[in-house]
C-alpha positions as CSV (number, residue, x, y, z in Angstrom):
1,M,-21.3,-21.6,-5.2
2,S,-22.8,-19.4,-2.6
3,I,-20.6,-17.4,-0.3
4,Y,-23.3,-18.3,2.7
5,T,-24.2,-21.9,4.0
6,R,-26.4,-21.2,6.9
7,R,-24.3,-24.0,8.6
8,G,-22.6,-21.5,11.2
9,D,-26.2,-19.9,12.1
10,Q,-26.3,-22.0,15.3
11,G,-22.9,-20.8,16.7
12,E,-20.9,-23.8,15.4
13,T,-18.3,-23.9,12.5
14,D,-16.1,-27.1,11.0
15,L,-12.6,-27.6,11.8
16,F,-10.6,-28.5,8.5
17,G,-10.9,-32.2,8.8
18,G,-12.3,-32.4,12.0
19,P,-15.5,-32.1,14.0
20,R,-17.9,-29.2,14.3
21,V,-17.2,-27.0,17.5
22,A,-18.6,-23.7,18.9
23,K,-17.2,-20.8,17.1
24,D,-15.8,-19.3,20.4
25,D,-13.7,-22.7,20.7
26,L,-9.9,-22.2,21.9
27,R,-8.8,-23.3,18.4
28,V,-11.3,-21.1,16.4
29,E,-10.2,-18.1,18.4
30,A,-6.4,-18.8,17.7
31,Y,-6.8,-19.1,13.8
32,G,-9.1,-16.3,14.0
33,A,-7.0,-14.0,15.7
34,V,-4.1,-15.1,13.1
35,D,-6.8,-14.2,10.3
36,E,-7.5,-10.7,11.9
37,L,-3.5,-10.2,12.0
38,N,-3.3,-11.1,8.3
39,A,-6.2,-8.6,7.4
40,V,-4.7,-5.8,9.7
41,L,-1.4,-6.5,8.1
42,G,-2.8,-6.2,4.8
43,A,-4.1,-2.7,5.8
44,A,-0.7,-1.6,7.0
45,L,1.1,-2.7,3.9
46,A,-1.6,-0.9,1.8
47,A,-0.5,2.2,3.7
48,S,3.3,1.8,3.0
49,V,4.7,3.0,-0.2
50,H,7.9,1.2,0.2
51,A,8.3,-1.9,-2.3
52,D,10.8,-3.7,0.2
53,V,8.2,-3.4,3.2
54,R,5.3,-4.7,0.9
55,L,7.5,-7.5,-0.4
56,T,8.5,-8.5,3.1
57,G,4.8,-8.3,4.0
58,Q,3.2,-10.3,1.5
59,G,5.6,-13.3,2.1
60,I,4.4,-12.8,5.7
61,Q,0.8,-12.9,4.7
62,E,1.3,-16.2,3.0
63,E,3.0,-17.7,6.1
64,L,0.1,-16.3,8.3
65,L,-2.6,-18.0,6.0
66,A,-0.5,-21.5,6.4
67,L,-0.3,-20.8,10.1
68,G,-4.1,-20.4,10.4
69,A,-4.6,-23.8,8.3
70,Y,-2.3,-25.4,10.5
71,L,-4.6,-24.2,13.6
72,A,-7.6,-25.1,11.8
73,A,-6.7,-28.8,11.3
74,P,-6.2,-30.5,14.4
75,D,-5.5,-34.0,13.0
76,P,-1.8,-34.0,11.9
77,A,-2.5,-37.1,9.3
78,R,-5.4,-34.9,7.7
79,R,-2.7,-31.7,7.6
80,E,-0.2,-34.1,5.8
81,K,-2.7,-35.5,3.3
82,N,-3.9,-32.1,2.1
83,R,-0.4,-30.8,2.0
84,I,-1.2,-28.3,5.0
85,P,2.5,-26.4,5.1
86,E,4.0,-25.9,8.6
87,L,6.1,-23.3,9.5
88,G,9.3,-24.1,10.3
89,D,12.6,-22.7,11.8
90,E,13.5,-21.1,8.6
91,A,10.3,-18.9,8.5
92,V,11.5,-17.5,12.0
93,A,15.2,-17.0,10.5
94,R,13.3,-14.9,7.6
95,L,11.6,-12.7,10.1
96,E,15.3,-12.2,12.1
97,A,17.0,-11.5,9.0
98,G,14.4,-8.9,8.1
99,I,14.6,-7.4,11.6
100,D,18.3,-7.0,11.2
101,A,18.3,-5.7,7.9
102,F,15.4,-3.0,8.6
103,E,17.2,-1.8,11.8
104,K,20.2,-0.8,9.9
105,E,18.2,2.2,8.8
106,L,17.3,2.9,12.4
107,A,18.8,4.7,15.4
108,P,19.2,2.7,18.5
109,L,16.3,2.8,20.8
110,S,16.9,5.1,23.9
111,R,13.1,5.4,25.6
112,F,10.0,3.4,25.0
113,V,8.2,4.6,21.6
114,L,4.5,5.4,21.6
115,P,2.3,3.9,18.7
116,G,1.9,6.6,16.3
117,G,4.0,8.9,13.8
118,C,3.0,8.6,10.4
119,A,-0.3,6.5,9.1
120,A,1.8,3.7,7.8
121,A,3.7,3.4,11.0
122,A,0.5,3.5,13.2
123,A,-0.9,0.9,11.1
124,F,2.0,-1.3,11.7
125,H,1.7,-0.7,15.4
126,V,-1.9,-1.7,15.2
127,A,-0.7,-5.1,13.6
128,R,2.0,-5.4,16.0
129,T,-0.7,-5.7,19.0
130,V,-2.9,-7.8,17.0
131,C,0.1,-10.0,16.6
132,R,0.6,-10.2,20.3
133,R,-3.2,-10.9,20.9
134,A,-3.0,-13.9,18.4
135,E,0.4,-14.9,19.9
136,R,-1.6,-15.0,23.5
137,R,-4.7,-17.0,21.8
138,V,-2.0,-19.5,20.3
139,V,-0.4,-20.1,23.8
140,T,-3.8,-20.7,25.3
141,L,-4.3,-23.3,22.6
142,D,-1.0,-25.2,23.0
143,R,-1.7,-25.7,26.6
144,T,-4.6,-27.9,25.8
145,A,-3.5,-29.1,22.3
146,G,0.2,-29.3,22.4
147,L,1.1,-27.2,19.2
148,D,4.3,-27.0,17.3
149,L,6.4,-24.4,19.1
150,V,7.7,-22.9,15.8
151,A,4.3,-21.0,15.6
152,L,4.9,-19.3,19.0
153,R,8.4,-18.1,18.2
154,Y,7.4,-17.3,14.8
155,L,4.5,-15.0,16.2
156,N,6.8,-13.6,19.0
157,R,9.5,-12.8,16.2
158,L,6.5,-11.3,14.0
159,S,5.5,-8.7,16.6
160,D,9.3,-7.6,16.7
161,L,9.5,-7.2,13.0
162,L,6.1,-5.2,12.9
163,F,7.5,-2.9,15.6
164,T,10.7,-2.5,13.8
165,L,8.4,-1.9,10.4
166,A,6.6,0.8,12.2
167,R,9.9,2.6,13.5
168,L,11.2,2.3,9.6
169,E,8.0,3.8,8.2
170,N,8.4,6.7,10.7
171,A,12.2,7.1,9.7
172,R,11.8,7.0,6.1
173,A,8.8,9.6,6.3
174,G,11.0,11.7,8.4
175,T,8.8,11.8,11.1
176,G,10.8,9.7,13.6
177,D,9.9,7.8,16.6
178,V,7.1,9.4,19.0
179,E,9.1,8.8,22.4
180,W,7.3,8.4,25.7
181,E,8.3,11.2,28.1
182,G,7.2,9.2,31.2
183,R,5.1,10.8,34.0
184,R,4.1,14.3,33.5
185,R,3.7,16.4,36.6
């Protein structure tokens, strides 16, 4: 099987079990942003030396792939027939549990934090911003397609976890948070 099909050469793509649409269709934008998030998360995980962070992240990557498949398949009957998993409340609860567990190692926040510090922390900050973009794309799609709101809660909570992981990487590296000093005169 060849990696190229030439079917997208005119700017269209196939939805999973659905029609062909333009590559800038809201649905394609949404699952594309989730795919981009998954790739950026993979880069952040590659920069981390911590087994617990990597294990947590690999589970999230599985869930992001499932979320992308959900977004790429507009027909609920087709999703069910092909056993495409939908994220449930338990996925959001896992993210919250991860935030709670990792925050125990962190000092309370007293200022805004600049994205940066050690390389792994900076990579998690990039993943956080890509997550926010994916969330915005899914919100836009939800306005027209009426999605399952668990997907929105999941992405919102995931950005919080990614922020926590960035802080954790800095703390474990002995770098600490890069705090915003505010306006300079």
